[in-house]
mmCIF entry with sequence, helices, sheets and N, C-alpha, C, O atoms, coordinates in Angstrom:
data_MODEL
# 
_entry.id   MODEL 
# 
_entity.id                         1 
_entity.type                       polymer 
_entity.pdbx_number_of_molecules   1 
# 
_entity_poly.entity_id                      1 
_entity_poly.type                           'polypeptide(L)' 
_entity_poly.nstd_linkage                   no 
_entity_poly.nstd_monomer                   no 
_entity_poly.pdbx_seq_one_letter_code       MRVTKSDHQAELGYWVGRPFGGLGFATEAAKRIVYDQLNLENLE 
_entity_poly.pdbx_seq_one_letter_code_can   MRVTKSDHQAELGYWVGRPFGGLGFATEAAKRIVYDQLNLENLE 
_entity_poly.pdbx_strand_id                 A 
# 
loop_
_entity_poly_seq.entity_id 
_entity_poly_seq.num 
_entity_poly_seq.mon_id 
_entity_poly_seq.hetero 
1 1  MET n 
1 2  ARG n 
1 3  VAL n 
1 4  THR n 
1 5  LYS n 
1 6  SER n 
1 7  ASP n 
1 8  HIS n 
1 9  GLN n 
1 10 ALA n 
1 11 GLU n 
1 12 LEU n 
1 13 GLY n 
1 14 TYR n 
1 15 TRP n 
1 16 VAL n 
1 17 GLY n 
1 18 ARG n 
1 19 PRO n 
1 20 PHE n 
1 21 GLY n 
1 22 GLY n 
1 23 LEU n 
1 24 GLY n 
1 25 PHE n 
1 26 ALA n 
1 27 THR n 
1 28 GLU n 
1 29 ALA n 
1 30 ALA n 
1 31 LYS n 
1 32 ARG n 
1 33 ILE n 
1 34 VAL n 
1 35 TYR n 
1 36 ASP n 
1 37 GLN n 
1 38 LEU n 
1 39 ASN n 
1 40 LEU n 
1 41 GLU n 
1 42 ASN n 
1 43 LEU n 
1 44 GLU n 
# 
_struct_asym.id          A 
_struct_asym.entity_id   1 
# 
loop_
_struct_conf.conf_type_id 
_struct_conf.id 
_struct_conf.pdbx_PDB_helix_id 
_struct_conf.beg_label_comp_id 
_struct_conf.beg_label_asym_id 
_struct_conf.beg_label_seq_id 
_struct_conf.pdbx_beg_PDB_ins_code 
_struct_conf.end_label_comp_id 
_struct_conf.end_label_asym_id 
_struct_conf.end_label_seq_id 
_struct_conf.pdbx_end_PDB_ins_code 
_struct_conf.beg_auth_comp_id 
_struct_conf.beg_auth_asym_id 
_struct_conf.beg_auth_seq_id 
_struct_conf.end_auth_comp_id 
_struct_conf.end_auth_asym_id 
_struct_conf.end_auth_seq_id 
_struct_conf.pdbx_PDB_helix_class 
_struct_conf.details 
_struct_conf.pdbx_PDB_helix_length 
HELX_P HELX_P1 AA1 LYS A 5  ? ASP A 7  ? LYS A 5  ASP A 7  5 ? 3 
HELX_P HELX_P2 AA2 ARG A 18 ? PHE A 20 ? ARG A 18 PHE A 20 5 ? 3 
HELX_P HELX_P3 AA3 PHE A 25 ? LYS A 31 ? PHE A 25 LYS A 31 1 ? 7 
HELX_P HELX_P4 AA4 ARG A 32 ? GLN A 37 ? ARG A 32 GLN A 37 3 ? 6 
# 
_struct_conf_type.id          HELX_P 
_struct_conf_type.criteria    ? 
_struct_conf_type.reference   ? 
# 
_struct_sheet.id               AA1 
_struct_sheet.type             ? 
_struct_sheet.number_strands   3 
_struct_sheet.details          ? 
# 
loop_
_struct_sheet_order.sheet_id 
_struct_sheet_order.range_id_1 
_struct_sheet_order.range_id_2 
_struct_sheet_order.offset 
_struct_sheet_order.sense 
AA1 1 2 ? anti-parallel 
AA1 2 3 ? parallel      
# 
loop_
_struct_sheet_range.sheet_id 
_struct_sheet_range.id 
_struct_sheet_range.beg_label_comp_id 
_struct_sheet_range.beg_label_asym_id 
_struct_sheet_range.beg_label_seq_id 
_struct_sheet_range.pdbx_beg_PDB_ins_code 
_struct_sheet_range.end_label_comp_id 
_struct_sheet_range.end_label_asym_id 
_struct_sheet_range.end_label_seq_id 
_struct_sheet_range.pdbx_end_PDB_ins_code 
_struct_sheet_range.beg_auth_comp_id 
_struct_sheet_range.beg_auth_asym_id 
_struct_sheet_range.beg_auth_seq_id 
_struct_sheet_range.end_auth_comp_id 
_struct_sheet_range.end_auth_asym_id 
_struct_sheet_range.end_auth_seq_id 
AA1 1 ARG A 2  ? THR A 4  ? ARG A 2  THR A 4  
AA1 2 GLN A 9  ? GLU A 11 ? GLN A 9  GLU A 11 
AA1 3 ASN A 42 ? LEU A 43 ? ASN A 42 LEU A 43 
# 
loop_
_atom_site.group_PDB 
_atom_site.id 
_atom_site.type_symbol 
_atom_site.label_atom_id 
_atom_site.label_alt_id 
_atom_site.label_comp_id 
_atom_site.label_asym_id 
_atom_site.label_entity_id 
_atom_site.label_seq_id 
_atom_site.pdbx_PDB_ins_code 
_atom_site.Cartn_x 
_atom_site.Cartn_y 
_atom_site.Cartn_z 
_atom_site.occupancy 
_atom_site.B_iso_or_equiv 
_atom_site.pdbx_formal_charge 
_atom_site.auth_seq_id 
_atom_site.auth_comp_id 
_atom_site.auth_asym_id 
_atom_site.auth_atom_id 
_atom_site.pdbx_PDB_model_num 
ATOM 1   N N  . MET A 1 1  ? 18.772 119.182 116.141 1.00 0.00 ? 1  MET A N  1 
ATOM 2   C CA . MET A 1 1  ? 18.248 117.997 115.518 1.00 0.00 ? 1  MET A CA 1 
ATOM 3   C C  . MET A 1 1  ? 18.842 116.780 116.221 1.00 0.00 ? 1  MET A C  1 
ATOM 4   O O  . MET A 1 1  ? 20.041 116.741 116.497 1.00 0.00 ? 1  MET A O  1 
ATOM 5   N N  . ARG A 1 2  ? 18.024 115.813 116.502 1.00 0.00 ? 2  ARG A N  1 
ATOM 6   C CA . ARG A 1 2  ? 18.464 114.550 117.093 1.00 0.00 ? 2  ARG A CA 1 
ATOM 7   C C  . ARG A 1 2  ? 18.240 113.453 116.059 1.00 0.00 ? 2  ARG A C  1 
ATOM 8   O O  . ARG A 1 2  ? 17.137 113.299 115.536 1.00 0.00 ? 2  ARG A O  1 
ATOM 9   N N  . VAL A 1 3  ? 19.283 112.701 115.773 1.00 0.00 ? 3  VAL A N  1 
ATOM 10  C CA . VAL A 1 3  ? 19.192 111.632 114.786 1.00 0.00 ? 3  VAL A CA 1 
ATOM 11  C C  . VAL A 1 3  ? 19.614 110.323 115.432 1.00 0.00 ? 3  VAL A C  1 
ATOM 12  O O  . VAL A 1 3  ? 20.670 110.241 116.060 1.00 0.00 ? 3  VAL A O  1 
ATOM 13  N N  . THR A 1 4  ? 18.787 109.305 115.275 1.00 0.00 ? 4  THR A N  1 
ATOM 14  C CA . THR A 1 4  ? 19.115 107.955 115.719 1.00 0.00 ? 4  THR A CA 1 
ATOM 15  C C  . THR A 1 4  ? 19.014 107.061 114.495 1.00 0.00 ? 4  THR A C  1 
ATOM 16  O O  . THR A 1 4  ? 17.954 106.517 114.188 1.00 0.00 ? 4  THR A O  1 
ATOM 17  N N  . LYS A 1 5  ? 20.132 106.921 113.808 1.00 0.00 ? 5  LYS A N  1 
ATOM 18  C CA . LYS A 1 5  ? 20.107 106.153 112.561 1.00 0.00 ? 5  LYS A CA 1 
ATOM 19  C C  . LYS A 1 5  ? 19.767 104.690 112.794 1.00 0.00 ? 5  LYS A C  1 
ATOM 20  O O  . LYS A 1 5  ? 19.126 104.069 111.946 1.00 0.00 ? 5  LYS A O  1 
ATOM 21  N N  . SER A 1 6  ? 20.177 104.131 113.911 1.00 0.00 ? 6  SER A N  1 
ATOM 22  C CA . SER A 1 6  ? 19.887 102.719 114.157 1.00 0.00 ? 6  SER A CA 1 
ATOM 23  C C  . SER A 1 6  ? 18.382 102.473 114.292 1.00 0.00 ? 6  SER A C  1 
ATOM 24  O O  . SER A 1 6  ? 17.899 101.391 113.958 1.00 0.00 ? 6  SER A O  1 
ATOM 25  N N  . ASP A 1 7  ? 17.643 103.468 114.778 1.00 0.00 ? 7  ASP A N  1 
ATOM 26  C CA . ASP A 1 7  ? 16.185 103.358 114.903 1.00 0.00 ? 7  ASP A CA 1 
ATOM 27  C C  . ASP A 1 7  ? 15.459 103.955 113.706 1.00 0.00 ? 7  ASP A C  1 
ATOM 28  O O  . ASP A 1 7  ? 14.231 103.903 113.633 1.00 0.00 ? 7  ASP A O  1 
ATOM 29  N N  . HIS A 1 8  ? 16.210 104.523 112.767 1.00 0.00 ? 8  HIS A N  1 
ATOM 30  C CA . HIS A 1 8  ? 15.643 105.168 111.583 1.00 0.00 ? 8  HIS A CA 1 
ATOM 31  C C  . HIS A 1 8  ? 14.649 106.260 111.965 1.00 0.00 ? 8  HIS A C  1 
ATOM 32  O O  . HIS A 1 8  ? 13.563 106.348 111.393 1.00 0.00 ? 8  HIS A O  1 
ATOM 33  N N  . GLN A 1 9  ? 15.027 107.088 112.933 1.00 0.00 ? 9  GLN A N  1 
ATOM 34  C CA . GLN A 1 9  ? 14.161 108.177 113.387 1.00 0.00 ? 9  GLN A CA 1 
ATOM 35  C C  . GLN A 1 9  ? 14.959 109.460 113.527 1.00 0.00 ? 9  GLN A C  1 
ATOM 36  O O  . GLN A 1 9  ? 16.180 109.436 113.684 1.00 0.00 ? 9  GLN A O  1 
ATOM 37  N N  . ALA A 1 10 ? 14.248 110.586 113.467 1.00 0.00 ? 10 ALA A N  1 
ATOM 38  C CA . ALA A 1 10 ? 14.876 111.888 113.682 1.00 0.00 ? 10 ALA A CA 1 
ATOM 39  C C  . ALA A 1 10 ? 13.880 112.819 114.349 1.00 0.00 ? 10 ALA A C  1 
ATOM 40  O O  . ALA A 1 10 ? 12.668 112.685 114.185 1.00 0.00 ? 10 ALA A O  1 
ATOM 41  N N  . GLU A 1 11 ? 14.406 113.742 115.088 1.00 0.00 ? 11 GLU A N  1 
ATOM 42  C CA . GLU A 1 11 ? 13.602 114.796 115.701 1.00 0.00 ? 11 GLU A CA 1 
ATOM 43  C C  . GLU A 1 11 ? 14.180 116.101 115.191 1.00 0.00 ? 11 GLU A C  1 
ATOM 44  O O  . GLU A 1 11 ? 15.379 116.344 115.334 1.00 0.00 ? 11 GLU A O  1 
ATOM 45  N N  . LEU A 1 12 ? 13.352 116.941 114.602 1.00 0.00 ? 12 LEU A N  1 
ATOM 46  C CA . LEU A 1 12 ? 13.819 118.147 113.933 1.00 0.00 ? 12 LEU A CA 1 
ATOM 47  C C  . LEU A 1 12 ? 12.988 119.336 114.381 1.00 0.00 ? 12 LEU A C  1 
ATOM 48  O O  . LEU A 1 12 ? 11.758 119.282 114.368 1.00 0.00 ? 12 LEU A O  1 
ATOM 49  N N  . GLY A 1 13 ? 13.651 120.394 114.771 1.00 0.00 ? 13 GLY A N  1 
ATOM 50  C CA . GLY A 1 13 ? 12.964 121.644 115.105 1.00 0.00 ? 13 GLY A CA 1 
ATOM 51  C C  . GLY A 1 13 ? 13.446 122.734 114.173 1.00 0.00 ? 13 GLY A C  1 
ATOM 52  O O  . GLY A 1 13 ? 14.591 122.701 113.720 1.00 0.00 ? 13 GLY A O  1 
ATOM 53  N N  . TYR A 1 14 ? 12.593 123.696 113.881 1.00 0.00 ? 14 TYR A N  1 
ATOM 54  C CA . TYR A 1 14 ? 12.991 124.783 112.999 1.00 0.00 ? 14 TYR A CA 1 
ATOM 55  C C  . TYR A 1 14 ? 12.167 126.029 113.291 1.00 0.00 ? 14 TYR A C  1 
ATOM 56  O O  . TYR A 1 14 ? 11.116 125.957 113.928 1.00 0.00 ? 14 TYR A O  1 
ATOM 57  N N  . TRP A 1 15 ? 12.644 127.148 112.828 1.00 0.00 ? 15 TRP A N  1 
ATOM 58  C CA . TRP A 1 15 ? 11.971 128.428 112.965 1.00 0.00 ? 15 TRP A CA 1 
ATOM 59  C C  . TRP A 1 15 ? 11.883 129.042 111.576 1.00 0.00 ? 15 TRP A C  1 
ATOM 60  O O  . TRP A 1 15 ? 12.844 129.010 110.807 1.00 0.00 ? 15 TRP A O  1 
ATOM 61  N N  . VAL A 1 16 ? 10.726 129.599 111.266 1.00 0.00 ? 16 VAL A N  1 
ATOM 62  C CA . VAL A 1 16 ? 10.515 130.231 109.963 1.00 0.00 ? 16 VAL A CA 1 
ATOM 63  C C  . VAL A 1 16 ? 10.057 131.664 110.203 1.00 0.00 ? 16 VAL A C  1 
ATOM 64  O O  . VAL A 1 16 ? 9.127  131.904 110.972 1.00 0.00 ? 16 VAL A O  1 
ATOM 65  N N  . GLY A 1 17 ? 10.710 132.608 109.545 1.00 0.00 ? 17 GLY A N  1 
ATOM 66  C CA . GLY A 1 17 ? 10.321 134.010 109.670 1.00 0.00 ? 17 GLY A CA 1 
ATOM 67  C C  . GLY A 1 17 ? 8.894  134.223 109.184 1.00 0.00 ? 17 GLY A C  1 
ATOM 68  O O  . GLY A 1 17 ? 8.447  133.567 108.243 1.00 0.00 ? 17 GLY A O  1 
ATOM 69  N N  . ARG A 1 18 ? 8.197  135.121 109.814 1.00 0.00 ? 18 ARG A N  1 
ATOM 70  C CA . ARG A 1 18 ? 6.787  135.359 109.513 1.00 0.00 ? 18 ARG A CA 1 
ATOM 71  C C  . ARG A 1 18 ? 6.481  135.557 108.020 1.00 0.00 ? 18 ARG A C  1 
ATOM 72  O O  . ARG A 1 18 ? 5.491  135.010 107.533 1.00 0.00 ? 18 ARG A O  1 
ATOM 73  N N  . PRO A 1 19 ? 7.290  136.313 107.289 1.00 0.00 ? 19 PRO A N  1 
ATOM 74  C CA . PRO A 1 19 ? 6.971  136.492 105.859 1.00 0.00 ? 19 PRO A CA 1 
ATOM 75  C C  . PRO A 1 19 ? 7.042  135.204 105.038 1.00 0.00 ? 19 PRO A C  1 
ATOM 76  O O  . PRO A 1 19 ? 6.509  135.135 103.930 1.00 0.00 ? 19 PRO A O  1 
ATOM 77  N N  . PHE A 1 20 ? 7.699  134.191 105.587 1.00 0.00 ? 20 PHE A N  1 
ATOM 78  C CA . PHE A 1 20 ? 7.900  132.957 104.831 1.00 0.00 ? 20 PHE A CA 1 
ATOM 79  C C  . PHE A 1 20 ? 7.039  131.799 105.322 1.00 0.00 ? 20 PHE A C  1 
ATOM 80  O O  . PHE A 1 20 ? 7.082  130.712 104.746 1.00 0.00 ? 20 PHE A O  1 
ATOM 81  N N  . GLY A 1 21 ? 6.271  132.014 106.361 1.00 0.00 ? 21 GLY A N  1 
ATOM 82  C CA . GLY A 1 21 ? 5.403  130.973 106.902 1.00 0.00 ? 21 GLY A CA 1 
ATOM 83  C C  . GLY A 1 21 ? 4.315  130.582 105.916 1.00 0.00 ? 21 GLY A C  1 
ATOM 84  O O  . GLY A 1 21 ? 3.779  131.429 105.201 1.00 0.00 ? 21 GLY A O  1 
ATOM 85  N N  . GLY A 1 22 ? 3.997  129.309 105.883 1.00 0.00 ? 22 GLY A N  1 
ATOM 86  C CA . GLY A 1 22 ? 2.916  128.830 105.026 1.00 0.00 ? 22 GLY A CA 1 
ATOM 87  C C  . GLY A 1 22 ? 3.275  128.649 103.568 1.00 0.00 ? 22 GLY A C  1 
ATOM 88  O O  . GLY A 1 22 ? 2.405  128.348 102.751 1.00 0.00 ? 22 GLY A O  1 
ATOM 89  N N  . LEU A 1 23 ? 4.554  128.830 103.222 1.00 0.00 ? 23 LEU A N  1 
ATOM 90  C CA . LEU A 1 23 ? 4.970  128.699 101.824 1.00 0.00 ? 23 LEU A CA 1 
ATOM 91  C C  . LEU A 1 23 ? 5.595  127.336 101.520 1.00 0.00 ? 23 LEU A C  1 
ATOM 92  O O  . LEU A 1 23 ? 5.936  127.048 100.373 1.00 0.00 ? 23 LEU A O  1 
ATOM 93  N N  . GLY A 1 24 ? 5.742  126.506 102.543 1.00 0.00 ? 24 GLY A N  1 
ATOM 94  C CA . GLY A 1 24 ? 6.249  125.162 102.328 1.00 0.00 ? 24 GLY A CA 1 
ATOM 95  C C  . GLY A 1 24 ? 7.762  125.013 102.364 1.00 0.00 ? 24 GLY A C  1 
ATOM 96  O O  . GLY A 1 24 ? 8.279  123.928 102.102 1.00 0.00 ? 24 GLY A O  1 
ATOM 97  N N  . PHE A 1 25 ? 8.483  126.091 102.685 1.00 0.00 ? 25 PHE A N  1 
ATOM 98  C CA . PHE A 1 25 ? 9.944  126.008 102.706 1.00 0.00 ? 25 PHE A CA 1 
ATOM 99  C C  . PHE A 1 25 ? 10.447 125.034 103.766 1.00 0.00 ? 25 PHE A C  1 
ATOM 100 O O  . PHE A 1 25 ? 11.299 124.195 103.474 1.00 0.00 ? 25 PHE A O  1 
ATOM 101 N N  . ALA A 1 26 ? 9.937  125.130 104.981 1.00 0.00 ? 26 ALA A N  1 
ATOM 102 C CA . ALA A 1 26 ? 10.392 124.254 106.065 1.00 0.00 ? 26 ALA A CA 1 
ATOM 103 C C  . ALA A 1 26 ? 9.991  122.802 105.795 1.00 0.00 ? 26 ALA A C  1 
ATOM 104 O O  . ALA A 1 26 ? 10.766 121.886 106.067 1.00 0.00 ? 26 ALA A O  1 
ATOM 105 N N  . THR A 1 27 ? 8.808  122.593 105.273 1.00 0.00 ? 27 THR A N  1 
ATOM 106 C CA . THR A 1 27 ? 8.353  121.242 104.952 1.00 0.00 ? 27 THR A CA 1 
ATOM 107 C C  . THR A 1 27 ? 9.263  120.601 103.912 1.00 0.00 ? 27 THR A C  1 
ATOM 108 O O  . THR A 1 27 ? 9.680  119.453 104.068 1.00 0.00 ? 27 THR A O  1 
ATOM 109 N N  . GLU A 1 28 ? 9.563  121.326 102.877 1.00 0.00 ? 28 GLU A N  1 
ATOM 110 C CA . GLU A 1 28 ? 10.422 120.801 101.815 1.00 0.00 ? 28 GLU A CA 1 
ATOM 111 C C  . GLU A 1 28 ? 11.829 120.527 102.333 1.00 0.00 ? 28 GLU A C  1 
ATOM 112 O O  . GLU A 1 28 ? 12.415 119.491 102.018 1.00 0.00 ? 28 GLU A O  1 
ATOM 113 N N  . ALA A 1 29 ? 12.372 121.443 103.119 1.00 0.00 ? 29 ALA A N  1 
ATOM 114 C CA . ALA A 1 29 ? 13.714 121.253 103.677 1.00 0.00 ? 29 ALA A CA 1 
ATOM 115 C C  . ALA A 1 29 ? 13.752 120.025 104.584 1.00 0.00 ? 29 ALA A C  1 
ATOM 116 O O  . ALA A 1 29 ? 14.690 119.230 104.513 1.00 0.00 ? 29 ALA A O  1 
ATOM 117 N N  . ALA A 1 30 ? 12.747 119.868 105.427 1.00 0.00 ? 30 ALA A N  1 
ATOM 118 C CA . ALA A 1 30 ? 12.696 118.718 106.335 1.00 0.00 ? 30 ALA A CA 1 
ATOM 119 C C  . ALA A 1 30 ? 12.623 117.410 105.551 1.00 0.00 ? 30 ALA A C  1 
ATOM 120 O O  . ALA A 1 30 ? 13.312 116.447 105.887 1.00 0.00 ? 30 ALA A O  1 
ATOM 121 N N  . LYS A 1 31 ? 11.802 117.372 104.523 1.00 0.00 ? 31 LYS A N  1 
ATOM 122 C CA . LYS A 1 31 ? 11.688 116.156 103.707 1.00 0.00 ? 31 LYS A CA 1 
ATOM 123 C C  . LYS A 1 31 ? 13.029 115.793 103.080 1.00 0.00 ? 31 LYS A C  1 
ATOM 124 O O  . LYS A 1 31 ? 13.443 114.634 103.109 1.00 0.00 ? 31 LYS A O  1 
ATOM 125 N N  . ARG A 1 32 ? 13.693 116.776 102.524 1.00 0.00 ? 32 ARG A N  1 
ATOM 126 C CA . ARG A 1 32 ? 14.963 116.507 101.855 1.00 0.00 ? 32 ARG A CA 1 
ATOM 127 C C  . ARG A 1 32 ? 16.032 116.045 102.827 1.00 0.00 ? 32 ARG A C  1 
ATOM 128 O O  . ARG A 1 32 ? 16.799 115.134 102.518 1.00 0.00 ? 32 ARG A O  1 
ATOM 129 N N  . ILE A 1 33 ? 16.090 116.664 104.006 1.00 0.00 ? 33 ILE A N  1 
ATOM 130 C CA . ILE A 1 33 ? 17.088 116.268 105.005 1.00 0.00 ? 33 ILE A CA 1 
ATOM 131 C C  . ILE A 1 33 ? 16.800 114.866 105.518 1.00 0.00 ? 33 ILE A C  1 
ATOM 132 O O  . ILE A 1 33 ? 17.683 114.008 105.511 1.00 0.00 ? 33 ILE A O  1 
ATOM 133 N N  . VAL A 1 34 ? 15.591 114.630 105.957 1.00 0.00 ? 34 VAL A N  1 
ATOM 134 C CA . VAL A 1 34 ? 15.249 113.369 106.615 1.00 0.00 ? 34 VAL A CA 1 
ATOM 135 C C  . VAL A 1 34 ? 15.206 112.203 105.640 1.00 0.00 ? 34 VAL A C  1 
ATOM 136 O O  . VAL A 1 34 ? 15.781 111.151 105.920 1.00 0.00 ? 34 VAL A O  1 
ATOM 137 N N  . TYR A 1 35 ? 14.552 112.361 104.529 1.00 0.00 ? 35 TYR A N  1 
ATOM 138 C CA . TYR A 1 35 ? 14.346 111.228 103.636 1.00 0.00 ? 35 TYR A CA 1 
ATOM 139 C C  . TYR A 1 35 ? 15.453 111.080 102.595 1.00 0.00 ? 35 TYR A C  1 
ATOM 140 O O  . TYR A 1 35 ? 15.885 109.961 102.318 1.00 0.00 ? 35 TYR A O  1 
ATOM 141 N N  . ASP A 1 36 ? 15.916 112.181 102.017 1.00 0.00 ? 36 ASP A N  1 
ATOM 142 C CA . ASP A 1 36 ? 16.916 112.093 100.949 1.00 0.00 ? 36 ASP A CA 1 
ATOM 143 C C  . ASP A 1 36 ? 18.341 111.984 101.487 1.00 0.00 ? 36 ASP A C  1 
ATOM 144 O O  . ASP A 1 36 ? 19.132 111.186 100.984 1.00 0.00 ? 36 ASP A O  1 
ATOM 145 N N  . GLN A 1 37 ? 18.671 112.775 102.497 1.00 0.00 ? 37 GLN A N  1 
ATOM 146 C CA . GLN A 1 37 ? 20.046 112.812 102.989 1.00 0.00 ? 37 GLN A CA 1 
ATOM 147 C C  . GLN A 1 37 ? 20.332 111.766 104.060 1.00 0.00 ? 37 GLN A C  1 
ATOM 148 O O  . GLN A 1 37 ? 21.396 111.148 104.048 1.00 0.00 ? 37 GLN A O  1 
ATOM 149 N N  . LEU A 1 38 ? 19.407 111.561 104.976 1.00 0.00 ? 38 LEU A N  1 
ATOM 150 C CA . LEU A 1 38 ? 19.640 110.670 106.101 1.00 0.00 ? 38 LEU A CA 1 
ATOM 151 C C  . LEU A 1 38 ? 19.029 109.291 105.913 1.00 0.00 ? 38 LEU A C  1 
ATOM 152 O O  . LEU A 1 38 ? 19.314 108.373 106.682 1.00 0.00 ? 38 LEU A O  1 
ATOM 153 N N  . ASN A 1 39 ? 18.190 109.142 104.897 1.00 0.00 ? 39 ASN A N  1 
ATOM 154 C CA . ASN A 1 39 ? 17.532 107.858 104.621 1.00 0.00 ? 39 ASN A CA 1 
ATOM 155 C C  . ASN A 1 39 ? 16.781 107.326 105.840 1.00 0.00 ? 39 ASN A C  1 
ATOM 156 O O  . ASN A 1 39 ? 16.831 106.130 106.128 1.00 0.00 ? 39 ASN A O  1 
ATOM 157 N N  . LEU A 1 40 ? 16.096 108.196 106.543 1.00 0.00 ? 40 LEU A N  1 
ATOM 158 C CA . LEU A 1 40 ? 15.323 107.788 107.716 1.00 0.00 ? 40 LEU A CA 1 
ATOM 159 C C  . LEU A 1 40 ? 13.893 107.485 107.308 1.00 0.00 ? 40 LEU A C  1 
ATOM 160 O O  . LEU A 1 40 ? 13.449 107.893 106.235 1.00 0.00 ? 40 LEU A O  1 
ATOM 161 N N  . GLU A 1 41 ? 13.179 106.775 108.155 1.00 0.00 ? 41 GLU A N  1 
ATOM 162 C CA . GLU A 1 41 ? 11.818 106.369 107.855 1.00 0.00 ? 41 GLU A CA 1 
ATOM 163 C C  . GLU A 1 41 ? 10.767 107.151 108.630 1.00 0.00 ? 41 GLU A C  1 
ATOM 164 O O  . GLU A 1 41 ? 9.592  107.126 108.264 1.00 0.00 ? 41 GLU A O  1 
ATOM 165 N N  . ASN A 1 42 ? 11.166 107.848 109.701 1.00 0.00 ? 42 ASN A N  1 
ATOM 166 C CA . ASN A 1 42 ? 10.190 108.493 110.572 1.00 0.00 ? 42 ASN A CA 1 
ATOM 167 C C  . ASN A 1 42 ? 10.682 109.884 110.964 1.00 0.00 ? 42 ASN A C  1 
ATOM 168 O O  . ASN A 1 42 ? 11.869 110.077 111.225 1.00 0.00 ? 42 ASN A O  1 
ATOM 169 N N  . LEU A 1 43 ? 9.775  110.839 111.003 1.00 0.00 ? 43 LEU A N  1 
ATOM 170 C CA . LEU A 1 43 ? 10.087 112.204 111.436 1.00 0.00 ? 43 LEU A CA 1 
ATOM 171 C C  . LEU A 1 43 ? 9.093  112.577 112.525 1.00 0.00 ? 43 LEU A C  1 
ATOM 172 O O  . LEU A 1 43 ? 7.883  112.496 112.315 1.00 0.00 ? 43 LEU A O  1 
ATOM 173 N N  . GLU A 1 44 ? 9.594  112.987 113.692 1.00 0.00 ? 44 GLU A N  1 
ATOM 174 C CA . GLU A 1 44 ? 8.726  113.387 114.804 1.00 0.00 ? 44 GLU A CA 1 
ATOM 175 C C  . GLU A 1 44 ? 8.755  114.890 114.921 1.00 0.00 ? 44 GLU A C  1 
ATOM 176 O O  . GLU A 1 44 ? 8.095  115.455 115.793 1.00 0.00 ? 44 GLU A O  1 
# 
């Protein structure tokens, strides 16, 4: 993960096991990390 707090941006990569794909786990985790924990405005 690359975070540039001064620019309010982050770049996040992740891998999800096949049985868990499409269930929204990665989306929810990314939202919580980027918006709730880091207070960033943009996710690439």
